[in-house]
N, C-alpha and C positions, 0 to 999 in steps of 0.2 A: 421512631422515625418510620414512616411508611416507605417501604422499598419500592422503587419504580420498576416498571417494565423496562427492558432494554432491547432496542432494535438497532443492531449494528449492521449497516449496509456498506459493502465495499466492492468496488469494481476492480478490474484487472488492467493495469497500464494506463490509468487516467491521470494525466499530468495536471499540476495545479493551474497552469496557464490556460487550460481548455474549458473555462467556464465564463459566463457573462459577468458574474459578480467580481471576478478577478481582473476585469478590465478588457477582456477579449470580446470585442463587439461582433466578431465573425460567427462565433458559435452560439446557437440559440439554446439557452438553458433557463427559461423563465421560472420554472418551479424551483430550481436550485437557487436562483437569484432571490426569490421570495423567501425561501428557507433561510438563506444567509442573512437576510434582513432581520430575522428573528432568532438567530443563533449566535454562539460564540464562534467566530471564524478564526481558526488558527492558521494564520497566513504563512508561517514558517514551519508547518508540519513537514516531516521528511520520512522517506524510506531509507534508512541508513545503510542497509544492504539491499539495494533495489533489484530484487529477484523474487519470483513467485513463491517458491517453496520456503526459502529462508524467512520471508516476511510472515508467512502463515505460521511457521513454527514459533517465531517470536511472539506473535499475537496469541497463540494458543497456550504458551508456557510462561510468558513474561520474562524469558531468559535471552541471553546473547548467543549468537551462533557458535562461539567457541565453547559454550556450555552444552547446548542441545545437539550440536554437531551437524545441523542442516544448513550449510553454507553454499549449497548448490542444489539444483533441481532434482526431483525424482528420487529422493532419499526417504527412508522410513523413520518416522519420529517415534522415539521411545522415551517419553518424559521421565525425569527423575523426581517429579513432584506432581501435585494436583494441577490439572489443566484449568483453563478459565471456565469451561462448562461444568467440570466436577466441582469447582468452588461455588459457582452459582447454584448448582443442584443441592449442595450441602446446606446452602442458606435458604432453601425452600422454593427454588425457582423451577419451573418447567423449562427445558432446554430444547432448542431446535436448530438445525442447520440445513440450509437449502443451497444447492449449487456446487461450485468447484471446491474441491478439498485440497489435493495436491501435496499431502504430506504422508501418504501411505507407502509410496515407493515400491509397490508390488505389481506394477503395470497400470497404465492409464485408463484401461477400460474394464478392469476387474472389480467385483464387489469388494467392499471393505468390511472386515470382520468387526463384530460389535466391540470387542476389546480394543480395537484401534480407533474407535470413534471418540474416545476421550471424554465421555460423559454426555454426549448429545443423544437425546432420546428420539425426538421427531427427526427423521432422517430421509432426505431426498437428495441424493448426492452422487456425483461421479468424480473420480480422482482428477481427471483433466480432459477437456476437449475444447477445441476452438472451431468445431463444426457447428456453428450456432443455430443452423436451421435443420439439423439432423442430429440432435443432441440427446444422448442417453443418460439415464440415471438409475440408481437402485433405491428402492423404498424399503425402509425398515430392515428386517433381516432377510428379505427376499434376495435370491441369487439370480433372478430373472430380470434382465435389463428392460426398462421402459424407455419411451421416447417422449421428450417434451413436445407439446403441440406448437409447431411453428418456431418462431424466434425464441430461443430458450430464455433469455433474460425477461421477456414479457411473461412467458408461462411461469417462470420461477417467482416472479413478483405476484402474479395472480394466486399462486399457491401460498405465498407468505401472507397475502391478504386473507385468504380463507383460514389459515392457521390463527391469525389474530382474531377473526370474527368468531371462531369456534373454540377459543381458549377456555380454560377453566378460570372463571373470573375471581375465584378465591385465592389463586396463586399468581404471583408475577411470572412473567416469562422473560427468557433471554433467547432472542432469535438472531442468528447470524445469516444474512442473505449475501451470497457470494456470486457476483456476476462475472462472466467471462469477457464480454466487451468492456471497453473499446479496443482491447488487444487485437492485433492483426489475426486473421485477414480483415482488412479494412472495408472492403467493398461488399459486405454481407449483411448490413442492417436492412430492415424492411424498406421496400422501395420508396414509400411515402416520405421517409426520412432522407434517403439518398437523393431524392429529387430536390431537396432544399439547398444542395451545395454544388456549385459549379467549380471544378478545379481551376479554371482560368481566372476565377474571381478571388481565389484564395491569396491572401497576403501573408508572406512568410516572415518569420523572425529574422532579424538582420544577421544572425550567426549561421544561417543556412548558406553554404558556399554555392557558387553558380552551377557547378556540376551536379548538385543534388536538387536543384530547384524543381525540375519537371516531376521527378518521382515524389518529392515532398508535397507538391500541390495535389497530386492524385491521391496520395495516402491521407493527407489531411482532410480532403473532402469526404472520404469514407469514414475516417476517424470521427469527424464532427457529427456525421450522421448517427454513428453509434452513440455518441455523447447525448445528442438530442433525444434519441429513443430512451436512453436511461433516465434523462431528465423527466420525461413524461411519466415514467414508472415511479420516480420519486414523488411526483404529484399525487399519484394514486395512493401511495403509502401514507402520505401526510393526511389526505382526505379520509382514509380508513381510520387512522388514529382519532381524528376529530369526530367522525361518524360514530365511533364506539365510545366516545366520551372519555378517552384515556390520554389525550394529547398532552395535557399538563403534567401527567404522572408517568410519562414515558421518556426515558433517556434515549434520544435518537442521535445516532452518529452516522455521518456519510463521509466516506473516505475512499482510498485506493491503496493497492499493495505497492505500487511504484509508478513512475511516470513513463514517458516515451520520448526518445530523442527526435524522431520524425525528421531526420535530415539535419538538425542542428549540429554544428561542428563536423558535418559530413558523415555522421553515423546514425544508426537507428536503434530503436528499442531501449534496452535498459542495461544495468550493470555498470554504468558510467557515473563519475562523480559530479557531472554538470547538473545544473538546476532542472533541466527538462527531464532528467532521469530520476532525481532524488526528491523533488518537491511534489507534494500531493495535496488534493483538497482535504480539508478536515473541518467539518461543521459539527458542532455539539449543541443540541437543544434539549433542555430539561427545565421547562418553565417553573415548576414548583420549587426548584432549588436554585436555579441560575437566573430566573427572571424572564420576562417576555422581550426585553429590549436586545436587539442584535448589536454586536460590537466585535471589532477585529482585535486580535492579540498577535503581536509580532515577536513577543518575548518567550513564548512557550514552544520550544523545538521538540514537540512530541514525536517520538519514533515508535516503531512497532513493539519493542519490548515494554514500552511505557503504557500501552493500551490496556492490558489486563489490570495492572495495579490502579490505574486512573479510573477505569469503570467500576472496579470493586470499591474504591474509595468514595466515589460519588454515590454509590448504593449503600454505604455504611457496612460493608462486609470486610472481615479481616482478610488481610493479604497473606497468602502462604509464604513461609520463610524461604522457599526455593525461588521466589520471584526476584529478579535482579533489576528490572526496569524501575523507572521513577514514577511515583504517584503524584500526578499534577492536580488532584482533586481540590486541594486547598487553594491553589493558585486560580483554578477555574471558578471556585465559589467566592473567594474573597478578593480577587484581583491582585494578589501579591505577585511579585516577579522573582524568579529564581536568580541566584548569584551566578554571574558569568554564563548567561544563557547561550547554549550552542548545541549542535548535534554532531555526533561522531559518525563519519562516513567510512565504509569498509568494503573491501573486496578480499575475501579470504583465499579464493581460488578462481581465477578468471577462466571462463569456459564459454562454450556456445558462440554467441555473437562476438565476444572479445577474440576468441581464437581465430575467427574468420577475418579480423581486421588486417589491414595491410601493414606489415612491419616497415617502418621508415616512410610511411605515406605522407600525404600533404600536411597532415597535422602531427606527424612525427611520433606516433605511439603505436603500440600493439597491446595485447592483453597483458596485464600485470597486477600483482597484488598491490593494494594501497590501503592507507588509513588517512583520514582527514577530519577537519572540523568545518562546519558551516555555522558562522556567527551572524548576528544581525547585519554586519557590514561585509565580512570577508568569507571567502572559501580558500582553505589551505589544505593541500594534499601532499603526502609523501609516498614514495615507493620504497622498496627495500634498498634501493640504490641511493636514496636521499630525497631532498625536496623536489617536487614536481610542478605543482600548480599553485598560484596565488592570484586571486581575483579580488578587486575592490568592487563589490556588487553595488555599492552606493553610487559610484560614478560610471560603472560599466555593467549594467544589469544583464546584458547578453553575454558576458564573460568572453569578450573578444580579445582582451589583452592579458597575457600571462605576465605577471609582475614578479615572478619568483627571483629574478636577478636584478630587479630595479633598485638602485641605491636609496631612493626616497622611501622605500617600503621595508628597509632593513629592520627597523625596530618592530614593525608590525609582524614581519616574518618570525623574528625571534620570539615575540610574545605568543604568537599562534602555535609555534612549535612547542613551547612550554605548556600551553593549554592542552594541546593534543596529547602529549605524553603524560600529563597529569590525569587526563580522562582515561587513557589506556591503562595506566597503573591502577586507578580506582576500579576498573572493570576486570582486572586480571588478564588483560589481552597483551601477550608478549610479542605479537606481530611476527609470526613465523612465515615460512614459505607455504605455498599451496600444497606442495608435496608433503610437508610436515602434517598438515591437517588431514589430508587424505589418509596417511598412514595411521594417525591417531584414532580416526573414527572408522577406519576399515572400508572406505569407499573405493570402488573400482570404476575407472572412467575409460572412455574410448579416446580416439586420436584427437578429438576436439576438446578434450577435458571434461566431457559430459557423461553422466551416468546413463548408459543406454536404456531406452524405455520402449515399451510396447507401443507401436503406432496407434 
């Protein structure tokens, strides 16, 4: 089997609903729409622990947060097995990473030592910044920071294109391109994209309460501008693969680390169990193996720990024994459906935005640990105190009505609880308090529950 190149492109905080192909006519994503028409579209892809650092640690190791220990931001990843890049390198791949890293935990602006790069050779990376128009990075082993020219996502994409054009054609490549947008600040995309969106014309999801409508429209106008900018860069990448004659033999994935609430249910950003936070775009295109015809799959709840084994499986590479996620390569290739398809949702230690939520507010919650499942029909979530949320997403797609005590859903609630605890047992997740996990992994946090980081 000829092994494909792998181009893994992921944004920060791009929710599944913010694309044209998902049915959102407000946001302009023509390149993504075209790509979706020729890809497998995993419509129920999720970020099970929807936070930046945990997602990246799961992607890099194929493990769950209670194994690798990164269940909150700005912690340092010390894998107990080969990373995704080390595994691809051992299989004869050139490896490259461009953009946001966010698993070094030694300060957001400092260089990252070679031993902490986990097998990536080509390296143009910063731990974390959201100053998209004055964005620094470190190249290779240099400890001198450089600055991306202009809007960093555009410059990073141009660099990825040059990497692809200048590759060693004898060896396949594994390239991860990690964008910071559309994560806030929302009003910082290039002006030509911001001019496309008028806040007064933005139509909100029905689950945005009246008191959040004004800020939500302003935020969404800027958010969509970021999305449209990234869409243009997706088009450049697809054109480059075609120009180089490697489109059919390249496994291209477009996804995001988590979503963004953007005022839905009266809250913002991530860490929440609602669809706006957990559901992400996930397009897979590999014509030589998966065919040219686009199709949607709603039965594959791929989550961040599943990415490493699935990519390796599609490339015919042995999966390290330390990987815990599910390999969905057979289902992608042959069209099979898994038994009891679902995703496990988790918050190990609420922090940051959760800690700033108002206790007893209009929606009656504050930060809390939770575990849950998202199935094709339902969302069911528990806290340490007991059952919390139950939505019938088939009849209530905006999750407006919590059915946790509704008598007509008693059997569904019992079945979902059994499914959740079966999945937790299979994962070895005993669902402890946040303080338990902080002690276990030795994390020190501030008054908001966050690991302090260098500005």
